[in-house]
C-alpha positions as CSV (number, residue, x, y, z in Angstrom):
1,X,-0.9,1.9,-4.2
2,X,-0.3,2.4,-1.5
3,X,-0.2,2.9,0.9
4,X,-1.0,2.2,-0.7
5,X,-0.7,-0.1,-2.2
6,X,-0.2,1.5,-0.9
7,X,-0.6,0.7,0.2
8,X,2.0,1.2,-1.6
9,X,1.9,-2.6,-0.7
10,X,-1.0,-2.6,-2.8
11,X,1.2,-2.3,-5.9
12,X,3.3,-5.5,-5.2
13,X,2.9,-7.8,-8.0
14,X,4.6,-10.7,-9.8
15,X,6.8,-10.2,-12.7
16,X,4.2,-11.5,-15.2
17,X,1.5,-9.1,-13.9
18,X,3.8,-6.3,-14.3
19,X,4.6,-7.3,-17.9
20,X,1.0,-7.3,-18.7
21,X,0.8,-3.7,-17.4
22,X,3.8,-2.4,-19.3
23,X,2.9,1.0,-21.0
24,X,3.1,1.3,-24.8
25,X,6.7,2.5,-25.6
26,X,7.2,6.3,-25.8
27,X,8.5,8.0,-28.8
28,X,11.6,8.9,-27.1
29,X,14.7,6.8,-27.7
30,X,14.7,3.7,-25.6
31,X,17.7,3.3,-23.1
32,X,20.6,1.1,-24.5
33,X,21.7,-0.1,-21.1
34,X,20.2,-0.8,-17.8
35,X,21.0,1.5,-14.8
36,X,20.5,-1.0,-12.1
37,X,22.1,1.2,-9.6
38,X,19.3,3.8,-10.3
39,X,16.5,1.0,-9.9
40,X,17.9,-0.1,-6.8
41,X,17.6,3.5,-5.3
42,X,14.2,3.5,-6.2
43,X,13.6,0.0,-4.6
44,X,15.1,1.5,-1.5
45,X,12.7,4.5,-1.9
46,X,9.7,2.0,-1.9
47,X,11.1,0.1,1.2
48,X,11.2,3.4,3.0
49,X,7.9,4.8,2.1
50,X,5.9,1.7,2.8
51,X,7.9,1.0,6.2
52,X,7.0,4.6,7.1
53,X,3.2,4.1,6.0
54,X,2.6,0.9,8.0
55,X,4.5,1.7,11.2
56,X,1.6,3.2,12.9
57,X,-0.4,-0.3,12.6
58,X,2.1,-2.1,15.0
59,X,2.7,1.1,17.2
60,X,-1.0,2.2,17.6
61,X,-1.7,1.7,21.2
62,X,1.6,3.1,22.3
63,X,1.2,6.0,20.1
64,X,-2.2,6.8,21.5
65,X,-1.2,6.4,25.2
66,X,1.7,8.7,24.6
67,X,-0.2,11.4,22.7
68,X,-3.2,10.9,25.1
69,X,-5.8,10.2,22.3
70,X,-8.0,7.1,21.7
71,X,-6.8,4.1,19.4
72,X,-9.3,5.4,16.8
73,X,-7.8,8.8,16.9
74,X,-4.4,7.7,16.4
75,X,-5.2,5.4,13.5
76,X,-6.2,8.6,11.6
77,X,-2.4,8.8,11.1
78,X,-3.0,6.0,8.6
79,X,-6.1,7.9,7.2
80,X,-4.3,11.2,6.6
81,X,-1.4,9.7,4.7
82,X,-3.6,7.7,2.4
83,X,-6.1,10.6,1.9
84,X,-3.2,12.9,0.7
85,X,-1.5,10.2,-1.4
86,X,-4.9,9.7,-3.3
87,X,-4.8,13.3,-4.2
88,X,-1.1,13.5,-5.0
89,X,-1.0,10.5,-7.1
90,X,-3.0,12.0,-10.0
91,X,-2.1,15.7,-9.5
92,X,1.8,15.5,-8.9
93,X,2.7,14.4,-12.5
94,X,0.7,17.3,-13.7
95,X,2.2,20.0,-11.3
96,X,5.7,18.8,-11.8
97,X,5.6,18.2,-15.7
98,X,8.3,20.8,-16.4
99,X,10.9,19.4,-13.6
100,X,13.7,17.0,-13.9
101,X,12.4,13.8,-12.6
102,X,15.5,13.2,-10.8
103,X,15.0,16.3,-8.8
104,X,11.4,15.6,-8.1
105,X,12.2,11.8,-6.8
106,X,14.9,13.5,-4.5
107,X,12.2,15.8,-3.3
108,X,9.9,13.1,-2.3
109,X,12.8,11.3,-0.4
110,X,13.5,14.7,1.4
111,X,9.8,14.9,2.5
112,X,9.9,11.0,3.8
113,X,13.1,12.2,5.8
114,X,11.3,15.2,7.2
115,X,8.1,12.9,7.7
116,X,10.0,10.5,9.9
117,X,11.8,13.1,11.8
118,X,8.7,15.1,12.8
119,X,6.9,11.9,13.8
120,X,9.7,10.8,16.0
121,X,9.8,14.4,17.7
122,X,5.7,14.8,17.8
123,X,4.4,15.9,21.1
124,X,0.7,16.0,19.9
125,X,-1.5,14.2,17.3
126,X,-1.7,17.5,15.3
127,X,2.0,17.4,14.8
128,X,2.0,13.8,14.0
129,X,-0.7,14.3,11.5
130,X,1.2,17.1,9.7
131,X,4.1,14.8,9.3
132,X,1.8,12.0,7.8
133,X,0.5,14.5,5.4
134,X,4.1,15.0,4.2
135,X,4.4,11.3,3.9
136,X,1.3,11.1,1.8
137,X,2.8,13.5,-0.7
138,X,5.8,11.5,-1.2
139,X,4.0,8.3,-1.3
140,X,1.5,9.2,-3.9
141,X,3.8,11.1,-6.1
142,X,6.4,8.2,-6.1
143,X,3.7,5.6,-7.0
144,X,2.4,7.6,-9.8
145,X,5.8,8.2,-11.4
146,X,7.6,4.8,-10.5
147,X,6.7,2.8,-13.7
148,X,7.2,5.6,-16.2
149,X,10.8,6.2,-14.6
150,X,11.6,2.6,-14.7
151,X,10.9,2.6,-18.5
152,X,13.6,5.2,-18.9
153,X,16.2,3.5,-16.6
154,X,16.2,0.1,-18.6
155,X,15.6,-1.3,-22.0
156,X,11.9,-2.3,-22.7
157,X,12.9,-6.0,-22.6
158,X,14.1,-5.6,-18.9
159,X,11.1,-3.4,-17.8
160,X,9.4,-6.1,-16.0
161,X,12.4,-7.4,-14.2
162,X,13.1,-3.7,-13.2
163,X,9.6,-3.2,-11.8
164,X,10.0,-6.5,-9.9
165,X,13.0,-5.5,-8.5
166,X,11.5,-2.0,-7.3
167,X,8.5,-4.0,-5.7
168,X,10.6,-6.0,-3.7
169,X,10.9,-3.0,-1.4
170,X,7.3,-3.5,-0.7
171,X,7.6,-7.2,0.2
172,X,10.5,-6.6,2.5
173,X,8.7,-3.7,4.2
174,X,5.7,-5.7,4.6
175,X,7.6,-8.4,6.4
176,X,9.8,-6.1,8.4
177,X,7.8,-3.1,9.2
178,X,5.0,-4.3,11.4
179,X,7.1,-6.9,13.6
180,X,10.2,-4.8,13.8
181,X,8.3,-1.7,14.8
182,X,6.5,-3.6,17.5
183,X,9.6,-4.9,18.8
184,X,11.4,-1.5,18.7
185,X,8.5,0.2,20.2
186,X,8.5,-2.2,23.2
187,X,12.3,-2.0,23.8
188,X,12.8,1.8,23.4
189,X,9.5,3.4,22.9
190,X,7.6,4.0,19.6
191,X,9.5,6.9,18.6
192,X,12.6,4.7,18.1
193,X,10.8,3.0,15.1
194,X,10.5,6.3,13.3
195,X,14.2,7.2,14.2
196,X,15.0,4.0,12.6
197,X,12.9,4.8,9.6
198,X,14.4,8.2,9.2
199,X,17.9,6.6,9.0
200,X,16.7,4.4,6.1
201,X,15.3,7.3,4.4
202,X,18.7,9.2,4.8
203,X,20.6,6.2,3.3
204,X,18.0,6.1,0.4
205,X,18.6,9.9,-0.3
206,X,22.5,9.5,-0.5
207,X,22.2,6.5,-2.8
208,X,19.5,8.4,-5.0
209,X,21.8,11.5,-5.2
210,X,24.7,9.2,-6.4
211,X,22.7,6.8,-8.8
212,X,19.8,8.6,-10.3
213,X,20.6,10.2,-13.6
214,X,19.3,13.4,-15.0
215,X,15.8,12.6,-16.4
216,X,14.4,15.7,-18.2
217,X,10.6,15.8,-18.2
218,X,9.2,14.0,-21.2
219,X,5.4,13.6,-20.8
220,X,2.5,16.1,-21.0
221,X,-0.1,14.6,-18.7
222,X,-3.5,16.1,-18.5
223,X,-6.9,15.7,-17.0
224,X,-8.9,14.7,-20.0
225,X,-7.8,11.0,-20.0
226,X,-8.8,10.6,-16.3
227,X,-12.2,12.0,-16.9
228,X,-12.8,9.7,-20.2
229,X,-11.8,6.6,-17.9
230,X,-14.2,7.4,-15.3
231,X,-17.1,7.3,-17.8
232,X,-16.2,3.8,-18.8
233,X,-18.5,1.2,-16.7
234,X,-15.7,-1.5,-16.3
235,X,-13.5,0.9,-14.9
236,X,-16.1,2.4,-12.5
237,X,-16.9,-1.2,-11.3
238,X,-13.2,-2.1,-10.8
239,X,-12.6,1.2,-8.7
240,X,-15.9,0.6,-6.6
241,X,-14.8,-3.1,-5.9
242,X,-11.4,-1.7,-4.7
243,X,-13.0,0.8,-2.5
244,X,-15.0,-1.9,-0.8
245,X,-12.7,-4.7,-0.6
246,X,-9.4,-2.7,0.4
247,X,-11.3,-0.5,3.1
248,X,-12.4,-3.7,4.7
249,X,-9.0,-5.2,4.7
250,X,-7.3,-2.0,6.0
251,X,-10.1,-1.5,8.8
252,X,-9.2,-5.0,10.1
253,X,-5.3,-4.5,9.6
254,X,-5.0,-1.1,11.0
255,X,-6.7,-2.0,14.3
256,X,-5.3,-5.6,14.7
257,X,-2.9,-4.7,17.4
258,X,-5.7,-3.3,19.8
259,X,-7.4,-6.7,19.2
260,X,-4.6,-8.8,20.0
261,X,-3.9,-6.8,23.2
262,X,-7.4,-6.3,24.5
263,X,-9.3,-9.3,23.3
264,X,-6.7,-11.9,22.9
265,X,-4.3,-10.5,25.7
266,X,-1.3,-11.3,23.8
267,X,2.3,-10.2,25.0
268,X,4.1,-7.8,22.9
269,X,6.7,-10.5,21.9
270,X,3.8,-12.7,20.8
271,X,2.2,-9.7,18.8
272,X,5.5,-9.1,17.1
273,X,5.7,-12.9,16.0
274,X,2.2,-12.9,14.7
275,X,2.7,-9.6,12.7
276,X,5.9,-11.3,11.0
277,X,3.7,-14.2,10.3
278,X,1.3,-11.7,8.5
279,X,4.2,-10.4,6.6
280,X,5.6,-13.8,5.6
281,X,2.1,-15.0,4.7
282,X,1.6,-12.0,2.4
283,X,4.9,-12.8,0.4
284,X,3.6,-16.4,-0.2
285,X,0.3,-15.1,-1.0
286,X,1.6,-12.8,-3.5
287,X,2.9,-15.7,-5.6
288,X,-0.3,-17.8,-5.1
289,X,-2.5,-14.7,-5.9
290,X,-0.4,-13.9,-9.0
291,X,-0.8,-17.5,-10.3
292,X,-4.6,-17.4,-9.7
293,X,-4.9,-14.0,-11.5
294,X,-2.9,-15.1,-14.3
295,X,-5.8,-17.4,-15.2
296,X,-8.8,-15.1,-13.9
297,X,-8.4,-11.9,-11.9
298,X,-11.9,-12.1,-10.8
299,X,-11.2,-15.5,-9.2
300,X,-8.3,-14.2,-7.5
301,X,-10.1,-11.4,-5.9
302,X,-13.1,-13.5,-5.0
303,X,-11.1,-16.0,-3.4
304,X,-9.0,-13.5,-1.5
305,X,-12.1,-11.6,-0.3
306,X,-14.0,-14.7,0.7
307,X,-11.2,-16.0,2.7
308,X,-10.6,-12.6,4.6
309,X,-14.3,-12.3,5.3
310,X,-14.2,-15.8,6.9
311,X,-11.3,-14.8,8.9
312,X,-12.7,-11.6,10.1
313,X,-15.8,-13.6,11.3
314,X,-13.7,-16.1,13.1
315,X,-11.9,-13.2,14.8
316,X,-15.4,-12.0,16.0
317,X,-16.4,-15.3,17.3
318,X,-13.1,-16.7,18.5
319,X,-10.7,-13.8,19.0
320,X,-10.3,-14.6,22.5
321,X,-8.1,-17.7,21.4
322,X,-4.4,-16.9,21.0
323,X,-3.8,-19.8,18.6
324,X,-6.9,-19.0,16.5
325,X,-6.1,-15.4,16.4
326,X,-2.4,-16.0,15.3
327,X,-3.5,-18.5,12.6
328,X,-6.1,-16.2,11.4
329,X,-3.9,-12.9,11.2
330,X,-1.3,-15.1,9.1
331,X,-3.8,-16.4,6.8
332,X,-5.1,-12.8,6.5
333,X,-1.7,-11.8,5.2
334,X,-1.7,-14.8,2.6
335,X,-5.1,-14.0,1.4
336,X,-4.5,-10.2,0.8
337,X,-1.9,-11.4,-1.7
338,X,-4.5,-12.0,-4.3
339,X,-5.6,-8.3,-4.4
340,X,-2.7,-6.3,-5.8
341,X,-2.2,-8.3,-9.0
342,X,-5.8,-9.1,-9.2
343,X,-6.9,-5.5,-9.2
344,X,-3.8,-4.3,-11.3
345,X,-4.8,-6.9,-14.1
346,X,-8.4,-6.1,-14.0
347,X,-7.9,-2.3,-14.2
348,X,-5.3,-2.7,-17.0
349,X,-7.7,-5.0,-19.0
350,X,-10.5,-2.6,-18.5
351,X,-8.6,0.2,-20.1
352,X,-5.8,-1.3,-22.2
353,X,-5.6,1.7,-24.3
354,X,-5.0,4.1,-21.2
355,X,-3.0,1.6,-18.9
356,X,-1.1,4.5,-17.4
357,X,-4.2,6.7,-16.6
358,X,-6.0,3.6,-15.2
359,X,-3.0,2.7,-13.1
360,X,-3.2,6.2,-11.7
361,X,-6.8,6.0,-10.8
362,X,-6.1,2.6,-9.2
363,X,-3.6,4.1,-7.0
364,X,-5.9,6.9,-5.9
365,X,-8.7,4.3,-5.2
366,X,-6.3,2.2,-3.1
367,X,-5.5,5.1,-1.0
368,X,-8.9,6.3,-0.5
369,X,-9.8,2.8,0.5
370,X,-7.1,2.7,3.1
371,X,-8.2,6.1,4.4
372,X,-12.1,5.1,4.4
373,X,-10.9,1.8,6.2
374,X,-9.2,3.7,8.9
375,X,-11.7,6.0,9.4
376,X,-14.7,3.7,9.8
377,X,-12.7,1.0,11.5
378,X,-11.6,3.7,14.0
379,X,-15.1,4.8,14.6
380,X,-16.1,1.2,15.2
381,X,-13.2,0.7,17.6
382,X,-14.0,3.5,19.5
383,X,-17.7,2.8,19.8
384,X,-17.9,-0.9,20.1
385,X,-14.3,-1.8,21.2
386,X,-11.5,-3.7,19.6
387,X,-13.7,-6.0,17.5
388,X,-15.0,-3.1,15.6
389,X,-12.2,-3.5,12.9
390,X,-12.9,-7.2,11.8
391,X,-16.7,-6.4,12.1
392,X,-16.3,-3.5,9.6
393,X,-14.1,-5.6,7.4
394,X,-16.7,-8.6,7.3
395,X,-19.2,-6.2,6.0
396,X,-17.2,-4.5,3.3
397,X,-15.3,-7.4,2.1
398,X,-18.6,-9.4,1.8
399,X,-20.0,-6.7,-0.3
400,X,-16.9,-6.2,-2.4
401,X,-16.5,-10.0,-3.1
402,X,-20.1,-10.2,-4.3
403,X,-19.8,-7.2,-6.5
404,X,-16.6,-8.8,-8.0
405,X,-18.4,-12.1,-8.4
406,X,-21.4,-10.7,-10.1
407,X,-19.7,-8.1,-12.0
408,X,-15.9,-8.8,-12.4
409,X,-14.2,-9.5,-15.6
410,X,-14.7,-12.9,-17.4
411,X,-12.9,-14.7,-20.2
412,X,-14.2,-13.6,-23.6
413,X,-15.4,-17.1,-24.1
414,X,-17.5,-16.9,-20.7
């Protein structure tokens, strides 16, 4: 999901939610023993991808200044990654369906290495955007195949545990990427953060070369399933809600550093601490969001959307206060935790017979939402100032929350 959910972060879900989304067993023989080293290599891959995806949010103003572009233009480093990932997620399984999955995953990690190197060396916005295109290919491809590959690495009874292990990479990256990126950028320049991310991706590549077994292609995906899913009203409503809610969130999140610098006038160490609070809040919010979604995914999404809308309004009114801004950003991270598991559960229940296809559409929708949030948030920031991000977030989240409240899934007895 990225970036994804991804948002790649966008796919970070508690074990129970992952179990609910477990695809039907394939006709091929089930693994008789768990390959935990291979699962760990995929968790490292998630960590590297999500870290690289979200680094620009913590380095935005420094990147913009060094590359001599506006904050809004620099924010398109997030946009291009998300757009490419949205196309890559449903298309790469088709394009690589005859290639050993081990080689495909290693290729994605090589793209991640190359993207980080190009980002660290970028002398212009154009070069940076090319690097982020490569990241988008790796990000979308990885998320589209991760669950299916996890099924081939462990017995069915351990699938939920394996996916939970893989997704811990999202949680760790969510906590680490923004604050550590901001700190490194202040100490040694923004390029140092991408150099560090490149080092992580090289370690990931080495582990995958050793740990991933041969995984001959097994499935034969096609476009008919995706077309049929898009004709289902419950699926379309869920995807529209994703586009509204997630675009609003990322419009606020992508441009939160300009707000803290230009409106709240925080120092870099303070910004780093606040971003750490956002990440830690997201981890706790993930568990609480999962607990609520286990009872009603509609209530989880509505609760998270309503809280973030209120927080965006609070930043618009009182963003000059360091205390209020710090609290709002931390609570924002907490409230976001309701979305990944809420939307994941919603889309699977909307298409229980085509859970994998529906999941691919969800990844694409998340990435499109991330891109649109970065685009429209950037336009708002460039035209009305640093408060443009929360202004767009307030509007989009209000619409998405009302849509979910009115048309979201309800228990059969409701």
